[in-house]
SEVEXRO-666627 format. One record per residue (C-alpha): x, y, z. Coordinates in steps of 0.25 Angstrom, whole numbers, padded with zeros to 4 digits, always signed. Example, Ala and Ser with C-alpha at 12.3 -4.5 7.8 and 13.67 -1.06 7.14 Angstrom:
// SEVEXRO-666627
+0049-0018+0031 +0055-0004+0029 
// end
This chain:
// SEVEXRO-666627
+0080-0120-0653 +0076-0121-0639 +0085-0111-0633 +0081-0100-0643 +0066-0103-0641 +0068-0102-0626 +0076-0089-0627 +0065-0083-0636 +0055-0087-0626 +0063-0080-0614 +0065-0068-0623 +0051-0066-0629 +0048-0054-0620 +0062-0047-0623 +0069-0041-0635 +0079-0052-0636 +0082-0057-0650 +0085-0072-0650 +0091-0079-0663 +0093-0094-0665 +0105-0099-0674 +0106-0114-0677 +0112-0123-0687 +0103-0129-0698 +0099-0115-0702 +0106-0108-0714 +0118-0100-0708 +0114-0087-0715 +0100-0088-0709 +0106-0085-0695 +0114-0072-0700 +0103-0063-0696 +0104-0068-0682 +0117-0061-0681 +0114-0049-0689 +0103-0045-0678 +0106-0042-0664 +0101-0055-0657 +0101-0055-0642 +0102-0071-0641 +0107-0080-0652 +0104-0095-0649 +0113-0104-0658 +0118-0118-0660 +0132-0118-0657 +0137-0123-0671 +0129-0112-0678 +0134-0101-0669 +0148-0105-0670 +0147-0105-0685 +0142-0091-0685 +0153-0086-0675 +0164-0093-0684 +0158-0087-0697 +0153-0073-0692 +0163-0067-0683 +0154-0055-0680 +0144-0064-0674 +0154-0069-0663 +0157-0055-0659 +0142-0052-0657 +0139-0064-0648 +0138-0062-0633 +0136-0073-0623 
// end
Protein backbone atom coordinates (compact mmCIF):
# COMPACT_ATOMS: atom_id res chain seq x y z
CA UNK A 1 0.00 0.00 0.00
CA UNK A 2 1.61 3.25 -1.15
CA UNK A 3 0.54 5.37 1.81
CA UNK A 4 2.04 2.94 4.31
CA UNK A 5 5.24 2.63 2.27
CA UNK A 6 5.69 6.40 2.22
CA UNK A 7 4.87 6.68 5.93
CA UNK A 8 7.50 4.06 6.75
CA UNK A 9 10.06 5.87 4.61
CA UNK A 10 9.34 9.17 6.36
CA UNK A 11 9.46 7.54 9.79
CA UNK A 12 12.50 5.32 9.29
CA UNK A 13 14.67 7.41 11.63
CA UNK A 14 12.01 7.66 14.33
CA UNK A 15 10.46 5.30 16.83
CA UNK A 16 7.04 5.41 15.16
CA UNK A 17 5.28 2.08 14.67
CA UNK A 18 3.21 1.90 11.49
CA UNK A 19 0.71 -0.87 10.74
CA UNK A 20 -1.29 -1.66 7.62
CA UNK A 21 -4.79 -3.15 7.57
CA UNK A 22 -6.46 -4.13 4.31
CA UNK A 23 -9.16 -6.37 2.99
CA UNK A 24 -8.11 -9.62 1.38
CA UNK A 25 -6.25 -10.67 4.52
CA UNK A 26 -7.86 -12.88 7.15
CA UNK A 27 -9.64 -10.75 9.76
CA UNK A 28 -7.81 -12.32 12.70
CA UNK A 29 -4.40 -11.71 11.11
CA UNK A 30 -4.85 -8.03 11.91
CA UNK A 31 -5.82 -8.58 15.56
CA UNK A 32 -2.23 -8.11 16.72
CA UNK A 33 -2.18 -4.62 15.20
CA UNK A 34 -4.73 -3.48 17.74
CA UNK A 35 -3.20 -5.39 20.64
CA UNK A 36 0.02 -3.40 20.26
CA UNK A 37 0.46 0.34 20.57
CA UNK A 38 0.69 1.47 16.98
CA UNK A 39 1.44 5.12 16.34
CA UNK A 40 -0.03 5.10 12.83
CA UNK A 41 -2.51 2.66 11.31
CA UNK A 42 -3.02 2.85 7.55
CA UNK A 43 -6.22 1.03 6.63
CA UNK A 44 -8.70 0.60 3.84
CA UNK A 45 -12.02 2.16 4.75
CA UNK A 46 -14.05 -1.04 4.62
CA UNK A 47 -11.74 -3.09 6.81
CA UNK A 48 -11.32 -0.30 9.37
CA UNK A 49 -15.10 0.14 9.63
CA UNK A 50 -15.48 -3.62 10.09
CA UNK A 51 -13.08 -3.55 13.04
CA UNK A 52 -14.74 -0.51 14.58
CA UNK A 53 -18.20 -2.12 14.35
CA UNK A 54 -17.11 -5.51 15.68
CA UNK A 55 -14.53 -4.46 18.27
CA UNK A 56 -15.84 -1.57 20.39
CA UNK A 57 -12.56 -1.15 22.26
CA UNK A 58 -10.78 -0.33 19.02
CA UNK A 59 -12.92 2.73 18.31
CA UNK A 60 -12.13 4.10 21.76
CA UNK A 61 -8.38 3.90 21.15
CA UNK A 62 -8.34 5.56 17.71
CA UNK A 63 -7.29 9.20 17.44
CA UNK A 64 -7.20 11.52 14.49
